[in-house]
DOZA-23115 format. One line per field, with one value per residue: z negated, y, x negated of N, C-alpha, C, CB in turn; residue in one letter; chain. Coordinates in steps of 0.05 Angstrom, whole numbers. Glycine has a CB too. Layout:
REM DOZA-23115
nzz [Z_...]
nyy [Y_...]
nxx [X_...]
cazz [Z_...]
cayy [Y_...]
caxx [X_...]
czz [Z_...]
cyy [Y_...]
cxx [X_...]
cbzz [Z_...]
cbyy [Y_...]
cbxx [X_...]
residuo [a_...]
cadena [A_...]
***
This chain:
REM DOZA-23115
nzz [1226_1235_1293_1282_1229_1238_1269_1232_1196_1229_1237_1185_1174_1212_1194_1143_1161_1189_1147_1111_1144_1157_1107_1094_1134_1117_1068_1087_1117_1075_1049_1088_1097_1059_1073_1118_1097_1064_1102_1133_1096_1057_1020_987_970_942_898_829_780_725_681_709_746_810_862_903_874_839_877_901_858_826_859_902_873_846_891_911_870_874_926_918_878_906_949_921_897_942_969_932_932_985_985_948_976_1013]
nyy [97_159_201_255_257_239_281_323_304_304_360_377_352_378_431_426_410_456_493_470_465_520_541_510_528_581_572_549_591_629_600_594_646_658_639_671_723_720_717_765_806_803_833_856_810_779_809_818_807_795_780_725_716_721_759_724_676_688_696_645_611_635_666_630_587_611_626_576_557_595_585_533_540_575_540_499_528_550_503_479_517_512_459_462_494_459]
nxx [-933_-903_-899_-897_-917_-969_-988_-987_-1025_-1071_-1075_-1084_-1134_-1166_-1162_-1187_-1238_-1256_-1257_-1294_-1339_-1350_-1361_-1406_-1442_-1447_-1474_-1521_-1542_-1552_-1591_-1631_-1647_-1685_-1740_-1747_-1744_-1789_-1829_-1824_-1816_-1855_-1885_-1847_-1818_-1854_-1865_-1872_-1823_-1808_-1857_-1888_-1849_-1825_-1792_-1778_-1774_-1732_-1691_-1688_-1677_-1637_-1599_-1585_-1565_-1522_-1491_-1478_-1444_-1403_-1384_-1365_-1325_-1291_-1275_-1248_-1205_-1179_-1165_-1131_-1089_-1071_-1053_-1011_-976_-958]
cazz [1219_1256_1309_1267_1206_1250_1278_1207_1186_1246_1232_1158_1177_1228_1176_1124_1174_1194_1121_1101_1162_1154_1081_1097_1150_1099_1049_1103_1123_1051_1043_1109_1095_1041_1087_1136_1080_1055_1125_1142_1074_1037_999_968_960_923_876_803_766_696_678_734_762_833_875_916_854_830_899_905_834_816_879_916_853_842_915_912_852_885_948_907_865_928_963_904_893_967_975_914_941_1009_978_934_996_1029]
cayy [126_174_220_281_254_237_308_338_294_315_389_379_345_399_454_420_410_484_506_458_472_548_545_498_546_603_564_545_618_640_586_599_674_660_639_694_746_716_723_793_825_790_851_858_784_768_827_806_820_791_762_713_711_739_763_699_656_696_691_617_597_648_673_606_572_626_624_548_555_612_570_510_550_584_517_486_545_552_477_476_534_501_435_471_505_437]
caxx [-933_-889_-916_-898_-935_-996_-996_-993_-1051_-1092_-1078_-1097_-1162_-1179_-1165_-1208_-1264_-1263_-1263_-1319_-1361_-1356_-1375_-1432_-1458_-1453_-1495_-1545_-1553_-1563_-1616_-1651_-1656_-1708_-1766_-1748_-1751_-1817_-1847_-1823_-1816_-1871_-1893_-1825_-1809_-1874_-1868_-1865_-1800_-1812_-1880_-1896_-1825_-1824_-1766_-1772_-1765_-1705_-1673_-1684_-1665_-1612_-1579_-1575_-1549_-1497_-1476_-1468_-1421_-1381_-1372_-1351_-1301_-1273_-1265_-1228_-1182_-1165_-1153_-1108_-1067_-1060_-1038_-986_-958_-946]
czz [1242_1270_1295_1244_1216_1258_1253_1196_1202_1241_1205_1160_1192_1210_1155_1136_1179_1168_1111_1118_1159_1128_1081_1113_1133_1080_1064_1110_1098_1044_1063_1109_1079_1056_1106_1120_1071_1078_1132_1121_1051_1014_978_954_939_900_850_790_735_693_705_753_785_844_890_897_845_852_901_882_827_838_893_898_849_867_918_894_863_908_938_894_886_942_946_901_919_974_957_923_967_1003_964_955_1013_1010]
cyy [141_193_247_279_252_265_325_330_305_345_393_373_367_424_450_420_439_498_495_466_501_554_532_516_570_596_560_572_631_626_592_628_676_659_662_719_744_723_752_814_814_808_854_831_772_787_814_822_819_771_751_707_731_741_737_678_663_691_662_603_609_652_648_589_585_624_596_546_572_597_547_519_560_561_504_502_546_525_472_493_523_475_442_481_483_420]
cxx [-920_-907_-918_-917_-964_-1006_-1003_-1020_-1074_-1097_-1092_-1127_-1177_-1183_-1187_-1236_-1273_-1272_-1290_-1342_-1369_-1370_-1403_-1451_-1466_-1476_-1522_-1558_-1566_-1590_-1638_-1662_-1682_-1735_-1769_-1756_-1780_-1836_-1847_-1822_-1832_-1879_-1872_-1819_-1829_-1880_-1858_-1842_-1805_-1835_-1889_-1873_-1824_-1796_-1758_-1762_-1737_-1684_-1667_-1670_-1638_-1591_-1568_-1558_-1522_-1479_-1464_-1443_-1398_-1368_-1355_-1324_-1281_-1260_-1243_-1202_-1165_-1152_-1129_-1084_-1054_-1044_-1012_-966_-945_-932]
cbzz [1214_1244_1337_1257_1190_1274_1294_1187_1186_1276_1232_1139_1191_1252_1161_1111_1200_1207_1101_1100_1191_1157_1058_1111_1175_1083_1035_1129_1134_1027_1043_1136_1084_1021_1102_1150_1056_1046_1150_1160_1066_1050_1011_982_983_938_881_784_773_681_660_729_746_855_895_930_830_823_925_911_811_803_900_927_826_836_940_904_825_894_966_886_846_948_969_876_885_990_971_885_947_1028_960_913_1015_1045]
cbyy [136_189_224_288_228_218_321_333_263_311_402_360_318_407_459_393_395_499_500_427_467_565_533_471_556_612_538_530_636_636_556_593_692_637_613_699_748_687_707_796_832_779_878_869_765_762_853_806_805_780_738_687_712_728_787_688_655_726_702_603_599_675_692_590_570_655_631_528_565_639_560_496_573_601_497_480_574_560_455_485_563_494_417_492_523_421]
cbxx [-962_-865_-903_-870_-928_-996_-973_-971_-1051_-1085_-1050_-1083_-1165_-1162_-1138_-1202_-1262_-1240_-1241_-1317_-1352_-1331_-1358_-1430_-1443_-1428_-1487_-1539_-1531_-1543_-1610_-1640_-1634_-1707_-1770_-1721_-1733_-1822_-1837_-1799_-1786_-1896_-1900_-1800_-1806_-1900_-1852_-1890_-1774_-1786_-1873_-1911_-1799_-1843_-1766_-1798_-1784_-1706_-1684_-1710_-1684_-1619_-1591_-1599_-1564_-1502_-1493_-1489_-1429_-1392_-1394_-1368_-1307_-1290_-1287_-1240_-1190_-1185_-1174_-1115_-1077_-1083_-1055_-992_-974_-967]
residuo [m_s_s_n_k_a_k_e_t_e_q_y_v_a_r_e_f_r_k_s_f_s_l_g_i_l_f_l_l_v_t_l_i_l_p_i_l_n_q_f_a_g_g_f_m_f_r_k_l_f_g_e_m_s_v_t_y_a_y_s_v_l_l_i_y_i_v_a_w_i_i_t_i_y_y_v_i_r_t_d_r_e_e_e_a_h]
cadena [A_A_A_A_A_A_A_A_A_A_A_A_A_A_A_A_A_A_A_A_A_A_A_A_A_A_A_A_A_A_A_A_A_A_A_A_A_A_A_A_A_A_A_A_A_A_A_A_A_A_A_A_A_A_A_A_A_A_A_A_A_A_A_A_A_A_A_A_A_A_A_A_A_A_A_A_A_A_A_A_A_A_A_A_A_A]
***
């Protein structure tokens, strides 16, 4: 493998790592906010929305699920655009 090709590969791997790592940190933060909100805003988080569904349940089931899909879609679209550019 030529030195130029090796350098391109290293740059690609570094870019993918930064992208994946930052999106992973974002998901981790969204997930870790839940127990913090439960601790410091318990009155709000345990309030019932519909029947027995609380804000905590809605956050954990709906928001985290939606954020996971948004991150996944963003990653795929961004990676496709980067691969088309090269």
